[in-house]
Biopython code that builds the backbone (N, CA, C, O; Angstrom):
import numpy as np
from Bio.PDB.StructureBuilder import StructureBuilder

atoms = [
    (1, "MET", "N", (20.194, 15.203, 18.354)),
    (1, "MET", "CA", (19.043, 14.545, 17.764)),
    (1, "MET", "C", (19.223, 14.433, 16.256)),
    (1, "MET", "O", (19.230, 15.434, 15.540)),
    (2, "ALA", "N", (19.368, 13.209, 15.793)),
    (2, "ALA", "CA", (19.592, 12.996, 14.371)),
    (2, "ALA", "C", (18.311, 13.159, 13.568)),
    (2, "ALA", "O", (18.360, 13.564, 12.407)),
    (3, "GLY", "N", (17.170, 12.854, 14.164)),
    (3, "GLY", "CA", (15.902, 12.930, 13.454)),
    (3, "GLY", "C", (15.461, 14.352, 13.169)),
    (3, "GLY", "O", (14.729, 14.592, 12.209)),
    (4, "SER", "N", (15.898, 15.307, 13.997)),
    (4, "SER", "CA", (15.440, 16.680, 13.811)),
    (4, "SER", "C", (15.938, 17.273, 12.494)),
    (4, "SER", "O", (15.237, 18.070, 11.871)),
    (5, "GLU", "N", (17.126, 16.894, 12.073)),
    (5, "GLU", "CA", (17.671, 17.394, 10.811)),
    (5, "GLU", "C", (16.828, 16.896, 9.631)),
    (5, "GLU", "O", (16.549, 17.641, 8.692)),
    (6, "LYS", "N", (16.433, 15.634, 9.698)),
    (6, "LYS", "CA", (15.612, 15.057, 8.638)),
    (6, "LYS", "C", (14.225, 15.698, 8.637)),
    (6, "LYS", "O", (13.647, 15.944, 7.578)),
    (7, "GLU", "N", (13.698, 15.964, 9.832)),
    (7, "GLU", "CA", (12.391, 16.600, 9.935)),
    (7, "GLU", "C", (12.414, 17.988, 9.294)),
    (7, "GLU", "O", (11.461, 18.370, 8.614)),
    (8, "LYS", "N", (13.492, 18.744, 9.504)),
    (8, "LYS", "CA", (13.612, 20.080, 8.918)),
    (8, "LYS", "C", (13.600, 20.008, 7.400)),
    (8, "LYS", "O", (12.964, 20.822, 6.731)),
    (9, "GLU", "N", (14.324, 19.006, 6.854)),
    (9, "GLU", "CA", (14.374, 18.860, 5.403)),
    (9, "GLU", "C", (12.999, 18.562, 4.838)),
    (9, "GLU", "O", (12.598, 19.140, 3.828)),
    (10, "SER", "N", (12.262, 17.643, 5.499)),
    (10, "SER", "CA", (10.951, 17.282, 4.967)),
    (10, "SER", "C", (9.957, 18.423, 5.127)),
    (10, "SER", "O", (9.053, 18.574, 4.305)),
    (11, "GLU", "N", (10.111, 19.232, 6.180)),
    (11, "GLU", "CA", (9.225, 20.388, 6.350)),
    (11, "GLU", "C", (9.445, 21.407, 5.249)),
    (11, "GLU", "O", (8.494, 22.030, 4.775)),
    (12, "LEU", "N", (10.677, 21.578, 4.845)),
    (12, "LEU", "CA", (11.004, 22.553, 3.817)),
    (12, "LEU", "C", (10.805, 21.997, 2.408)),
    (12, "LEU", "O", (10.885, 22.738, 1.428)),
    (13, "GLY", "N", (10.545, 20.688, 2.307)),
    (13, "GLY", "CA", (10.342, 20.085, 0.997)),
    (13, "GLY", "C", (11.629, 19.827, 0.258)),
    (13, "GLY", "O", (11.611, 19.701, -0.966)),
    (14, "LYS", "N", (12.762, 19.743, 0.960)),
    (14, "LYS", "CA", (14.054, 19.546, 0.311)),
    (14, "LYS", "C", (14.415, 18.068, 0.173)),
    (14, "LYS", "O", (15.455, 17.742, -0.398)),
    (15, "SER", "N", (13.581, 17.179, 0.682)),
    (15, "SER", "CA", (13.862, 15.752, 0.569)),
    (15, "SER", "C", (13.782, 15.332, -0.888)),
    (15, "SER", "O", (12.869, 15.730, -1.610)),
    (16, "SER", "N", (14.732, 14.536, -1.308)),
    (16, "SER", "CA", (14.720, 14.068, -2.688)),
    (16, "SER", "C", (13.694, 12.946, -2.839)),
    (16, "SER", "O", (13.233, 12.361, -1.859)),
    (17, "PHE", "N", (13.362, 12.673, -4.062)),
    (17, "PHE", "CA", (12.407, 11.615, -4.362)),
    (17, "PHE", "C", (12.910, 10.273, -3.831)),
    (17, "PHE", "O", (12.138, 9.478, -3.297)),
    (18, "GLY", "N", (14.214, 10.030, -3.985)),
    (18, "GLY", "CA", (14.816, 8.785, -3.512)),
    (18, "GLY", "C", (14.710, 8.633, -2.000)),
    (18, "GLY", "O", (14.459, 7.537, -1.498)),
    (19, "GLU", "N", (14.901, 9.730, -1.278)),
    (19, "GLU", "CA", (14.787, 9.679, 0.183)),
    (19, "GLU", "C", (13.359, 9.376, 0.602)),
    (19, "GLU", "O", (13.124, 8.620, 1.544)),
    (20, "LYS", "N", (12.414, 9.968, -0.100)),
    (20, "LYS", "CA", (11.006, 9.715, 0.211)),
    (20, "LYS", "C", (10.653, 8.258, -0.058)),
    (20, "LYS", "O", (9.964, 7.621, 0.738)),
    (21, "CYS", "N", (11.128, 7.736, -1.182)),
    (21, "CYS", "CA", (10.862, 6.337, -1.513)),
    (21, "CYS", "C", (11.525, 5.403, -0.504)),
    (21, "CYS", "O", (10.940, 4.398, -0.100)),
    (22, "SER", "N", (12.741, 5.740, -0.104)),
    (22, "SER", "CA", (13.456, 4.933, 0.876)),
    (22, "SER", "C", (12.721, 4.915, 2.210)),
    (22, "SER", "O", (12.599, 3.870, 2.849)),
    (23, "ASP", "N", (12.239, 6.068, 2.618)),
    (23, "ASP", "CA", (11.504, 6.168, 3.877)),
    (23, "ASP", "C", (10.213, 5.358, 3.801)),
    (23, "ASP", "O", (9.860, 4.654, 4.748)),
    (24, "LEU", "N", (9.521, 5.457, 2.691)),
    (24, "LEU", "CA", (8.279, 4.709, 2.508)),
    (24, "LEU", "C", (8.550, 3.205, 2.509)),
    (24, "LEU", "O", (7.793, 2.435, 3.100)),
    (25, "ALA", "N", (9.621, 2.791, 1.851)),
    (25, "ALA", "CA", (9.973, 1.372, 1.805)),
    (25, "ALA", "C", (10.291, 0.849, 3.206)),
    (25, "ALA", "O", (9.900, -0.266, 3.550)),
    (26, "LYS", "N", (10.989, 1.636, 4.011)),
    (26, "LYS", "CA", (11.306, 1.223, 5.388)),
    (26, "LYS", "C", (10.032, 1.041, 6.204)),
    (26, "LYS", "O", (9.905, 0.084, 6.967)),
    (27, "LYS", "N", (9.099, 1.960, 6.040)),
    (27, "LYS", "CA", (7.831, 1.856, 6.769)),
    (27, "LYS", "C", (7.054, 0.627, 6.338)),
    (27, "LYS", "O", (6.490, -0.083, 7.170)),
    (28, "GLN", "N", (7.024, 0.374, 5.028)),
    (28, "GLN", "CA", (6.299, -0.796, 4.527)),
    (28, "GLN", "C", (6.948, -2.086, 5.021)),
    (28, "GLN", "O", (6.248, -3.025, 5.399)),
    (29, "ARG", "N", (8.295, -2.139, 5.022)),
    (29, "ARG", "CA", (8.992, -3.322, 5.528)),
    (29, "ARG", "C", (8.650, -3.572, 6.984)),
    (29, "ARG", "O", (8.440, -4.715, 7.390)),
    (30, "ALA", "N", (8.593, -2.506, 7.773)),
    (30, "ALA", "CA", (8.263, -2.637, 9.190)),
    (30, "ALA", "C", (6.840, -3.162, 9.362)),
    (30, "ALA", "O", (6.591, -4.019, 10.209)),
    (31, "LYS", "N", (5.908, -2.651, 8.561)),
    (31, "LYS", "CA", (4.523, -3.116, 8.650)),
    (31, "LYS", "C", (4.416, -4.587, 8.274)),
    (31, "LYS", "O", (3.728, -5.350, 8.952)),
    (32, "PHE", "N", (5.097, -4.998, 7.185)),
    (32, "PHE", "CA", (5.052, -6.396, 6.777)),
    (32, "PHE", "C", (5.721, -7.293, 7.806)),
    (32, "PHE", "O", (5.269, -8.418, 8.023)),
    (33, "TYR", "N", (6.782, -6.826, 8.440)),
    (33, "TYR", "CA", (7.454, -7.600, 9.484)),
    (33, "TYR", "C", (6.491, -7.860, 10.641)),
    (33, "TYR", "O", (6.388, -8.988, 11.124)),
    (34, "ILE", "N", (5.792, -6.822, 11.081)),
    (34, "ILE", "CA", (4.838, -6.969, 12.174)),
    (34, "ILE", "C", (3.714, -7.916, 11.773)),
    (34, "ILE", "O", (3.304, -8.771, 12.558)),
    (35, "LEU", "N", (3.220, -7.758, 10.552)),
    (35, "LEU", "CA", (2.157, -8.622, 10.058)),
    (35, "LEU", "C", (2.603, -10.081, 10.017)),
    (35, "LEU", "O", (1.859, -10.967, 10.438)),
    (36, "ARG", "N", (3.816, -10.337, 9.510)),
    (36, "ARG", "CA", (4.336, -11.708, 9.465)),
    (36, "ARG", "C", (4.447, -12.302, 10.855)),
    (36, "ARG", "O", (4.095, -13.461, 11.072)),
    (37, "ARG", "N", (4.942, -11.502, 11.808)),
    (37, "ARG", "CA", (5.075, -11.992, 13.181)),
    (37, "ARG", "C", (3.724, -12.342, 13.785)),
    (37, "ARG", "O", (3.591, -13.359, 14.466)),
    (38, "CYS", "N", (2.728, -11.511, 13.539)),
    (38, "CYS", "CA", (1.377, -11.764, 14.062)),
    (38, "CYS", "C", (0.790, -13.034, 13.457)),
    (38, "CYS", "O", (0.204, -13.851, 14.168)),
    (39, "ILE", "N", (0.946, -13.198, 12.157)),
    (39, "ILE", "CA", (0.411, -14.389, 11.494)),
    (39, "ILE", "C", (1.113, -15.637, 12.014)),
    (39, "ILE", "O", (0.461, -16.643, 12.293)),
    (40, "ALA", "N", (2.435, -15.580, 12.146)),
    (40, "ALA", "CA", (3.175, -16.735, 12.658)),
    (40, "ALA", "C", (2.726, -17.076, 14.076)),
    (40, "ALA", "O", (2.580, -18.251, 14.414)),
    (41, "MET", "N", (2.511, -16.073, 14.894)),
    (41, "MET", "CA", (2.071, -16.300, 16.263)),
    (41, "MET", "C", (0.681, -16.943, 16.282)),
    (41, "MET", "O", (0.435, -17.872, 17.051)),
    (42, "LEU", "N", (-0.222, -16.449, 15.437)),
    (42, "LEU", "CA", (-1.562, -17.020, 15.386)),
    (42, "LEU", "C", (-1.555, -18.458, 14.880)),
    (42, "LEU", "O", (-2.298, -19.298, 15.388)),
    (43, "VAL", "N", (-0.721, -18.747, 13.883)),
    (43, "VAL", "CA", (-0.625, -20.112, 13.358)),
    (43, "VAL", "C", (-0.086, -21.048, 14.429)),
    (43, "VAL", "O", (-0.623, -22.138, 14.626)),
    (44, "CYS", "N", (0.964, -20.640, 15.120)),
    (44, "CYS", "CA", (1.539, -21.471, 16.184)),
    (44, "CYS", "C", (0.540, -21.683, 17.307)),
    (44, "CYS", "O", (0.429, -22.786, 17.843)),
    (45, "TRP", "N", (-0.183, -20.640, 17.664)),
    (45, "TRP", "CA", (-1.181, -20.736, 18.726)),
    (45, "TRP", "C", (-2.295, -21.694, 18.311)),
    (45, "TRP", "O", (-2.766, -22.491, 19.122)),
    (46, "HIS", "N", (-2.714, -21.616, 17.052)),
    (46, "HIS", "CA", (-3.765, -22.484, 16.543)),
    (46, "HIS", "C", (-3.300, -23.943, 16.554)),
    (46, "HIS", "O", (-4.049, -24.829, 16.966)),
    (47, "GLU", "N", (-2.064, -24.197, 16.102)),
    (47, "GLU", "CA", (-1.522, -25.560, 16.096)),
    (47, "GLU", "C", (-1.397, -26.102, 17.513)),
    (47, "GLU", "O", (-1.658, -27.282, 17.749)),
    (48, "LYS", "N", (-1.006, -25.265, 18.446)),
    (48, "LYS", "CA", (-0.861, -25.688, 19.839)),
    (48, "LYS", "C", (-2.219, -26.078, 20.407)),
    (48, "LYS", "O", (-2.328, -27.073, 21.124)),
    (49, "ASN", "N", (-3.257, -25.300, 20.092)),
    (49, "ASN", "CA", (-4.599, -25.634, 20.570)),
    (49, "ASN", "C", (-5.128, -26.891, 19.918)),
    (49, "ASN", "O", (-5.871, -27.636, 20.558)),
    (50, "ASP", "N", (-4.775, -27.161, 18.662)),
    (50, "ASP", "CA", (-5.202, -28.391, 17.991)),
    (50, "ASP", "C", (-4.590, -29.609, 18.680)),
    (50, "ASP", "O", (-5.259, -30.635, 18.808)),
    (51, "ARG", "N", (-3.363, -29.525, 19.117)),
    (51, "ARG", "CA", (-2.692, -30.643, 19.784)),
    (51, "ARG", "C", (-3.315, -30.919, 21.138)),
    (51, "ARG", "O", (-3.368, -32.075, 21.560)),
    (52, "LYS", "N", (-3.792, -29.888, 21.838)),
    (52, "LYS", "CA", (-4.419, -30.071, 23.136)),
    (52, "LYS", "C", (-5.732, -30.852, 23.024)),
    (52, "LYS", "O", (-6.085, -31.616, 23.923)),
    (53, "ASP", "N", (-6.444, -30.655, 21.925)),
    (53, "ASP", "CA", (-7.731, -31.294, 21.741)),
    (53, "ASP", "C", (-7.600, -32.798, 21.493)),
    (53, "ASP", "O", (-8.541, -33.548, 21.752)),
    (54, "ASP", "N", (-6.446, -33.246, 20.994)),
    (54, "ASP", "CA", (-6.262, -34.671, 20.667)),
    (54, "ASP", "C", (-6.216, -35.543, 21.865)),
    (54, "ASP", "O", (-6.066, -36.759, 21.739)),
]
sb = StructureBuilder()
sb.init_structure("model")
sb.init_model(0)
sb.init_chain("A")
sb.init_seg("    ")
for serial, (resi, resn, name, xyz) in enumerate(atoms, 1):
    if name == "N":
        sb.init_residue(resn, " ", resi, " ")
    sb.init_atom(name, np.array(xyz, "f"), 0.0, 1.0, " ", f" {name:<3s}", serial, name[0])
structure = sb.get_structure()
């Protein structure tokens, strides 16, 4: 388990500032990716429904 080693470091507070920032940036990127996908899906769905009404 590769994650357990990282978990031990963060529990002990040995993670460097750079590692914490990197981890936070990865989480934020993932959240923005999901948000972009949801918005794109809603826009496409809305456009598809507009075409049906014509």
